[in-house]
N, C-alpha and C positions, 0 to 999 in steps of 0.2 A: 310662364313660371316667374314668380317673384323672387328676387334676390333676398337673402336674409339680411336684416339690418347689420351694419358694421359693428364690430365689437367696440364697446366704449372703453377707452383707456382712462383709468382712474388717475387723477392728478396725484402726484407724490406730495406729501406734506413738506413744508420748508425744512431745509437742513437746520439742525440746531433746535427744532421745536420740541417741546416736552413729549415724552412717551406717554401713551395711553396706559391705563391700568392693565389691560390685557397684554400690551407689549412688554411692560415691566415683568409681568408674570412669565412670559415666554423667555425674556432675557435671563431671569433668575434661574429658570430651569436649564437654559443653555449653559449657564455658568457652573451648574452641578455636573456637567458632562453628558447630559442626556442627549440622545440623537433625536432627530425630527420625528421619527415614527413613535418614539417613546413619549415625547412631549404631547404629540397628538392624542395618544391613548389616554394619558393622564388628564388632559384638558377636555377630552371628548370632542375633539375637532379633527378635521382631516389633515393629513400630512402636507398637502399643498397649501393649506391655510397657515400651518406653522412656518413653512418656507416663505410665504408671503410676509408674515410678521417679521421673520428674521431679516428679510431683504429691506423692509421698511425701517427696522431698527438700525441696520447698518447704514442706510441712507441718512437717517436723522443724526446719527453720531459720526457720520463721515468716516466710516471704517471700511477698508477694502477687503478685510478678511475677518474670520472669527477671532483670531488672536488679537488683532488691533481693536476689535469691537469690545472684547472683554477687558483689555487694558484701559480703554477710554471709559468704560462703564465703572471700573474700579476707581479711576481718578475722579470721576464725577460723583462718586459715592452712590451710584445706582444699584450696585451690588456690594456685598461685604467681602466676599472671597470667591475663589475659583476652586472647583473640585469638591 
């Protein structure tokens, strides 16, 4: 019996690197207060994909939680408002 190949770990983008258009889209929806499953439905992607985008966005903006993420996004003018 052969072993399955090891799962490849994707490299994270560098902190501070620009967000992709899709990441910006997810960020803007997060800022409106939508939950991951609601964003997934709206964008027609899976909830784990939304969570992956959120994690990458938080990494790029060096934010430890959603409140810090939205604050940094406001200061960087990536979003106009929250809620």
